[in-house]
Structure formats: structure tokens, C-alpha cells
C-alpha positions as CSV (number, residue, x, y, z in Angstrom):
1,M,40.9,70.9,-47.9
2,V,37.4,70.1,-46.8
3,S,35.2,73.2,-47.2
4,A,33.7,74.9,-44.2
5,D,30.4,75.0,-46.1
6,L,30.4,71.2,-46.6
7,I,31.0,70.7,-42.9
8,A,28.3,73.3,-42.0
9,Y,25.9,71.3,-44.2
10,L,26.8,67.7,-43.1
11,L,27.2,68.1,-39.4
12,P,23.7,69.2,-38.6
13,L,22.4,66.6,-41.0
14,A,24.4,63.9,-39.2
15,A,22.8,65.0,-35.9
16,K,19.3,65.1,-37.3
17,L,19.5,61.7,-39.1
18,S,21.3,59.9,-36.3
19,G,19.4,61.4,-33.3
20,Y,22.6,62.2,-31.5
21,P,23.1,65.7,-30.1
22,A,24.9,68.2,-32.4
23,V,28.3,69.5,-31.4
24,P,29.8,72.9,-32.0
25,L,32.0,73.1,-35.1
26,Q,35.0,74.0,-32.9
27,D,34.6,70.6,-31.1
28,L,35.1,68.6,-34.3
29,P,38.4,66.8,-34.8
30,P,40.7,67.9,-37.6
31,I,39.9,66.4,-41.0
32,R,42.9,65.3,-42.9
33,Q,42.8,64.3,-46.6
34,M,45.5,62.0,-47.7
35,P,46.2,59.3,-50.3
36,P,44.7,55.9,-49.6
37,A,48.1,54.2,-49.0
38,Q,49.0,56.8,-46.4
39,I,45.7,56.2,-44.5
40,S,46.5,52.5,-44.5
41,R,50.0,53.1,-43.2
42,E,48.8,55.5,-40.5
43,I,46.0,53.4,-39.2
44,C,47.6,50.0,-39.6
45,P,51.4,50.7,-39.2
46,E,52.3,47.0,-38.5
47,D,50.6,45.8,-41.6
48,A,49.0,48.4,-43.9
49,S,47.3,45.6,-46.0
50,H,44.8,45.2,-43.1
51,C,43.5,48.7,-43.8
52,Q,43.6,48.5,-47.6
53,G,40.5,49.9,-49.2
54,M,39.7,52.2,-46.3
55,V,37.9,55.3,-47.6
56,A,37.6,57.2,-44.3
57,I,38.1,56.7,-40.6
58,F,37.4,58.5,-37.3
59,D,40.6,57.9,-35.4
60,T,39.6,58.2,-31.7
61,D,43.2,57.7,-30.4
62,R,44.4,60.8,-32.2
63,Y,41.0,62.5,-32.4
64,Q,41.1,63.1,-36.2
65,I,39.2,62.1,-39.3
66,L,41.2,60.7,-42.2
67,I,39.6,60.7,-45.6
68,R,40.9,59.8,-49.0
69,D,42.2,62.8,-51.0
70,N,40.9,61.3,-54.3
71,L,37.2,61.7,-53.3
72,D,35.1,64.4,-55.0
73,L,33.6,66.0,-51.9
74,D,31.1,67.9,-54.1
75,N,29.6,64.5,-55.0
76,P,27.1,63.2,-52.4
77,S,28.3,59.6,-53.0
78,D,31.8,60.6,-52.0
79,N,30.9,63.1,-49.2
80,S,28.6,60.5,-47.6
81,F,31.8,58.9,-46.2
82,L,32.6,62.1,-44.4
83,L,29.0,62.2,-43.1
84,H,29.5,58.6,-41.8
85,E,32.6,59.7,-39.9
86,L,30.8,62.7,-38.5
87,V,28.2,60.4,-37.1
88,H,31.0,58.5,-35.3
89,V,32.2,61.8,-33.8
90,L,28.6,62.5,-32.5
91,Q,28.5,58.9,-31.1
92,Y,31.9,59.4,-29.5
93,K,30.8,62.7,-27.9
94,A,27.6,61.2,-26.6
95,R,28.9,57.7,-25.5
96,G,32.6,58.0,-25.3
97,E,35.0,55.0,-25.7
98,E,32.2,52.5,-25.4
99,I,31.3,52.9,-29.0
100,F,34.2,50.7,-30.0
101,V,34.8,48.8,-26.7
102,D,34.1,45.4,-28.2
103,C,32.8,43.7,-31.3
104,P,29.0,44.0,-30.6
105,A,29.4,47.7,-29.7
106,T,31.5,48.3,-32.8
107,M,28.9,46.5,-35.0
108,K,26.1,48.6,-33.4
109,T,28.1,51.8,-33.9
110,E,28.9,51.0,-37.5
111,T,25.3,50.0,-38.3
112,E,24.0,53.3,-37.0
113,A,26.5,55.2,-39.1
114,Y,25.8,53.2,-42.2
115,R,22.0,53.7,-41.7
116,V,22.5,57.5,-41.6
117,Q,24.8,57.3,-44.6
118,N,22.3,55.4,-46.6
119,R,19.4,57.7,-45.6
120,Y,21.5,60.6,-46.8
121,L,22.3,58.9,-50.1
122,G,18.6,58.3,-50.6
123,M,17.8,62.0,-49.8
124,E,20.4,63.1,-52.4
125,G,18.9,60.8,-55.1
126,Q,21.9,58.5,-55.1
127,F,21.4,54.8,-55.8
128,M,24.6,53.6,-54.1
129,R,24.1,51.9,-50.7
130,V,26.9,51.0,-48.2
131,G,27.4,48.7,-45.3
132,D,25.5,45.6,-46.5
133,A,28.4,43.4,-45.5
134,L,27.6,44.1,-41.8
135,A,24.6,41.8,-42.1
136,F,27.0,38.9,-42.7
137,M,29.6,39.7,-40.0
138,T,29.8,38.0,-36.7
139,C,31.3,38.5,-33.3
140,A,33.3,35.5,-32.1
141,G,31.5,33.3,-34.7
142,K,28.0,34.1,-33.5
143,Q,25.9,36.1,-35.8
144,D,23.6,38.5,-34.0
145,T,20.6,39.3,-36.3
146,F,19.6,42.1,-33.9
147,F,21.8,44.5,-35.8
148,T,20.4,43.9,-39.2
149,R,16.8,43.7,-38.1
150,E,16.5,46.4,-35.5
151,V,19.4,48.9,-35.6
152,M,19.0,49.5,-39.3
153,I,15.5,50.7,-38.7
154,E,15.7,52.9,-35.6
155,P,18.6,54.6,-33.9
156,S,19.3,53.1,-30.5
157,F,20.3,56.5,-29.0
158,K,17.4,58.2,-27.3
159,K,17.4,61.9,-26.6
């Protein structure tokens, strides 16, 4: 079970680092810890291999966060994945379904969440960084360097 203290620490930090408005704790989706294989089966029921390696996900369809049960949530490297998903919740509350409406929107959404996750890791003295592969991903075969150059530096959401 994810501790209330951890959520009380990560949620305001997700809001501060992302620039998105905070949400009350009672508005958060349930957070379910489960084995990696079960996450894969739940998110990709037709072919679980497509979700292999998934650490955590904000499932907007069922309004829930799924996170691996083998993470040490007392460790900032591991709990940074929960922070990442909390950023997605804040994005969803602020912008709705548009955050994952198409490939460019999804790339932007993920880039913002990875930027926050990496800032948090740095604040916690962790050397690990995540999301580097986004710099090499494309939408319909066209790489858009806007994401790697601009969004990684400044959040696109303005208060």
C-alpha cells in the first residue's frame, strides 16, 4: 500500500515542479500496486507483451494509477515513477482528454512528466535520469525537435 505520507509529499511537489494546479487528495485516483505481469495484462489485454517493462501508468479510462509492487517507494529513484504519474493526473485535471489525444500531444505530455521526474531525481541527489528515449521518438515518421529543445526546459502550461 502506498503511504499517505508519501502522497502528501509527492503531490504538492508534482504541482510545484510542473506548474499545474494542485488537486485535493480526495480527487486523486486510486493507486494500485501489482506485479509487472498483471499491469501488462490489465493495460494491454490483447497482447501483454506490448506493455512489458511498464513501471507505472495513469489509466485515464479507469481513472487509476497502476504501479509495480516490487518498487521500494521509500527510495526516490523508485517513487519518482509515482511522481511522474501524479503529474499526469494534474495534466488530466487541467487539460482533460487532450493530453493523450494524438501522438504530438502524448509526446508533449510525457516530456513534461519526465522533466518533472528528472528535476525531482536531481533534488533528491539521484544520478538516474529517465525519458531520454523521447528525443528519438517520432510521430508518423516525422521527428519534432520542439519537444527535446523547448518542453524539456520550460513547462508549456501557464497559470
